[in-house]
N, C-alpha and C positions, 0 to 999 in steps of 0.2 A: 229101165229109165232111171230108176234111182241110183243104181251102180255107176251110170253114165254121169249123172249130176255130181257125184261124189268124186269120180275121176277128174272132172272138169275143175271142180273146187280145189283139188290137190294140186293140179297143174297150175292154176292161177296163184295158188299159195307159193309154189316153188318159184314161179316167175317174180313174185312180189320180193321174195327173200333174195333172189339174185340182183333185182334192181336196187333194193335198199342197201345191199352190201356194196354195189357198184359206187354208190354215192357217198359212201362213207370215206372220210379222208384217210389216205394212205399213212401208215404210222412209220416214221422214219427216224433211224438213228444216223447222223452225219458225222463220219470220221475223217479228220482232216489234218493236213500239215501246214496249217495257216501260216503264212509268213515266208514260205519259199518262193511262192508265185502269186501273182495277183488273181489268177482264175480261181482260186480258193474263196476269195472274197465275193467274186461275181457268182460262184455257185451258190454260196450261203445267201447272198441278196436274192437270187432265184427262188430258193426254198422258202423265204419269207413271203415272196410273191404269191407262190403256190398256197401257203398257209392262209393267206388273207383272202384267196379265193375258195377256201374250204376244201382244197384238194390234197393237202397235206397236213399231218399233225407232227410236228418236229418235237421228238421226245427228248432228245438230248444231242449235244454237240461234243464230241470226243476229240482231244488232241492227240495226235501220234507223233509228236515231237516235243521234247522238254525245253519250253520257252514260255516264261511267264507273259511276256508281252503278247504272245498269240492268244493266250487265255483272256487277256485284258481287252484285246481287239474284239474277240467274240462277245464278251460281256458288253463292250460298247455297242455292237451292232444289235444285240438282243435288245438293249435299252432303247436305241434309236427306233427300231420298228415296234416298240411296245409289247416285247415279250421277255421282260426280266425274269420271269419264272423258269425259262428253258434252262435246264441244268448243264453244266460244262464239266467235262472230266479232263484232268491233266495227267501228263506223263512225267515221271521222273527220270528215267533212263531210257535212252533210245538213240536213233540216229540224230546226231548233233548238227548235221549240216545246216548251214543258213545261206541259201542261194542268194536271197537278197531281203534280209529281215528289216531293211529299213522303214517299210511302210507301216508295219505293226508297232514298231518303236516310235515313229512319228505320231501315230494315233495315240499311243499310250502317253506321250508327252503333251498331248492336247487336254488339258483339264477341263475345258469347257464341256466335254462329252459326259453324259450321265453314266454312272457305273453302279452295280450292285454289290461289289466287293471291294475291300481296301487291301486284303492280304490274298493274293492268289494262290498260296501255298496251302490255304485252308479248303480250297476246293476238293472234291473227292477225286481219287484216282480213276483214271479211265476204265480200268479192269473192274474195280468196285462198282463204278456207275453203270457199267454194261450189265453185270450180273444182277443188280437191283433193278434196272430198268426192264430187262427181258423178263424177269420173274413176274413182273407186275402185269404183263400183257397176255392177252388171249393167244392160245395156240396158233401158230402159222399166221400171225397177223403183223409181223414187223418186217419192214425193208431196211437193210443197212446199205448205205451209200458210202463207199470208202474211196477217198481222192488222195490218199497219202500212202504212208508206209504200212505194212501189214502187221506192225508191231503189236497193236493192241488186240488184233483179231487172233494172232497167233497165241498171245497169252491167254486170252478167252478160251480158246480151244483146249489149252492145256491146264485150265483151272479146275479145281476140285469144289466140292460142296463147302459152303460156309454160312455165315449169318444172313447172307442176302438171299441165297436159294439153296435147297437140298440137292439140286441137280448139278452134276458136272457142267463145265462149260460147253463140252460136246453135246451133251444132252439138252442144254438150253438152246443151242443153236438148232439142233434138230427139232426141237418141239415149238420154239417160239418164232422162228425166223423163216419167213416164206422165200425171200430172194435176197442176194447180195450183188450189188452192182459196184464194180471197181474200175477206177481208171488206173490201169496198171498194164505193163508189157508193151512190147513191139511186135506186131504180128505181120508186118511188112515183109518183103524179101530180104531186108537187111537183117532183121532180128537183133538190132543193136540193144544192149542192156539198157533198159528204161529208167529213168531216175527213181520212180517209187519202188521198183524192184531192186534195182542196184544198191541203194542205200541200206536196206536190210534184206539181203538175199535169204538168209536163213529163215527170218519170218515169212517171207513169201512162199518158200518151198514148203514150209510146214503147213501154212494155212491153205494153199492151193490144193496140196496132195491130200489133205485130211478133213477139210470142212465137209460136214455132212449135210450140206443144203446146196441149192442151185446158185451158182455164181455167173453173172454176165460181165464180161471184159470190155471196156472200151479202151483200145490201146492207143499208143502215141499217135499212130498214123491216122486216126479218126478225127481228133480235135485240132491236129496240127495246122490245117490248111483252112479251118473254119475259124475265122477270126472276129472277135468282137470290135465293132468300129468305134473309134475314138470319137466320131461325130455324135454318137449316142451319148457318151460321157459329157461331152461339152455342150450338147443341145438339149437332151431330154431332161438333163438335171439342172439346167440354168437357173431355175427357181428354188433349187435346194442348196443355199450355201451351207458350207460345213458338213456335208453328207459324209459319214465316215467311208463308205465304199469309194465314192468319187475321189475324196481326197487320197485314199490309199492308191486308186489307180493312177492319179496324177504324181503320186510320189515314188511309184514303182520304177518308171522309166520317163525319160524326157518326152513330153507330149509334143505332138500328137503321135500316137502309134496304136495300131490295131493288135490285139492279142489273141493267140491261140486260145481255143475254147475246150482244152482237154477235160477239166473237171466239169464243165457244164454239160458236155455230152453224157457223162454218166448220169448226172441228175436228169436230163431229158429222158434218156433211155428207161430210167426207173420209173418216172412218174408218168410219161406219155408214150415213150416209144413202141411199146409192144401192141397197143391198142390203136394208135394213129397211123404208125407206119413210117416214122421219121428215119428208121434205120433197117437194114437188112440183119437178120439174126441167123447165125449159123446152126447147122444140126448140132446134136450133142457131141461132146468130146471131153479131152483132158487137156488142161494147160500144164506144162511142165517147165520147170525153171532150171537152168544149168547152174553149174557151181561158179560161173562167173557172170550170171544174171540175164542171159539171153532167155527168151520165152518162145515156146512152140506150142501151137495148138495141134493136137492129135485127134482126129474124128474117131468117135467110138458111140455106138448106140446106148452103151451103158453109162456113159459119162455124165456128169451134171454140170459141165461148164459149156458156155456159149460165147462166141465173140460177135462184135457188131461191125458192120461196115456201112459206109454212106452210099445210098443209091446214086446212080449216074444222074447228075444234075440236082442232087439233093443239097449240096453245101449251102448254096445262096438262099434256099428256102429256110433251112435251119438257122443261118445268121439273122434272117428277117424274124423268125419266130422268137429267138433269143431277145432280140431288141424289143419285140412287142411285149415280152413277159418283164424284162428288167427295166425297160424304159417306162413303165407304168408309175411315173413318179407321184400321180394323185393317190396311189395306194400305198406310199412309203411308210405311213404311220398308223398304228391301230387307234 
């Protein structure tokens, strides 16, 4: 009887640990090419809302494109939402494409927004901030969400021990990172070179082939037809004048327009997708990148890659859920 009571106590203790762990916020690093498309701004807005709900702890935001106004826009967003302490990593050299940088430049020109920095060249480099941030976290506790080029992650993978960590970048990823969710690739029948891969093919090839942790891919075809509605931007935020994300959305293209939610799908998959079932997840495999940027998923039981797809009839429900999260304007500021 005594042994039975001990066994029951152990079971309850194990359940308590699991439950406690499930209620801890997910530790997230967000790696973005902010400024090329407005979906990055929507995805970042979404992460703030998750943080305000206690579901996410945003450890850092990394820039994977060399543009000071992108850093400034993220600083403005951090301050608007009441998180000026979230560190920002900058990139000196990388893919310089600016598909439509107007919205971050217009935000930077608006001096009414509160900022934490005057000189954005003083920000730590993304590689340095990655190594410092990961070193400080418990093992297998960090989720990386990458919605731009793989430049930073390839650099991290190839980095050596330094003053931030005695571990190599490969060992830091292996030890500290639980999952990486990326918006990258095109896994439809066309396999067209997707923007995030095409603009830094070498980085994507290196990172996808050598990363020692699980990677989940949300391809171009996933977010293409799931469009965030302009009606939410115009209606849900009507009482929020000069909202930086809303103004950015309005400045990106002539209103009204509904925008594809490529980066938002990666965020949703990371934070909710696997437990709630918003997406279908493939079996294990490998994603390979050709020399011209096409991506192919090859099933393999020993692989550490998965791709997601939208269940039949699921697109409308995902759009509604995005609006439910982002449209919570009453949660806009801490």
